[in-house]
N, C-alpha and C positions, 0 to 999 in steps of 0.2 A: 558580482560573482555567485554562482550558483554553487549548491551542495546537493547530495544525492544520496538516498539510504534505498538499499535493495533488500527485501524481505523474501525467506521461501514461504510459501502458504502450505500450511500442512492441512490437507484434506481428512475432514474426520467420517463417523459412520452418520452423524446426524447433524442438521441444523447449519449445514455448509455455507448457504446463502447468508443467512443471519448474521453467521459468524464474520462473513467476508464483511457485509454491509459494516457490522460494527468496527471492526478493524479499520476499512477505509475512512470511515468517520472520525475515529480517534487521531488518524494521522492528517486529517484535514484541519481538524481542530487546532493542531500544534503547528498548521500553516504548510503543510506538505500537500502538493498536487500529484496525481497519478499521472505518470508520463509513459508508462509500458506495463503491460500485464502480460505475460508469456502465453502463448499459444494453449496450452494445458494449465494455465493459471498457478503454476507452481512458484513463479518468481514475479514478484511487483517492484516496480522501480517508480521511486517518487523524487521529486525535486522540489526545492525552495531556494529563496534568495538567502546568502549567507548573511548579508549585512542587513537584516529586517529590525 
């Protein structure tokens, strides 16, 4: 069984790429995989196995 997490990405005035990379790496360390990033990059969907 899978579980999903949806986050809303808030663009700031500076360092957007660095902050996005940091956020993606943080969730990756917790076992989440990115399954979808919306066209305007405001929503990111993550997926992982629930029984890991």
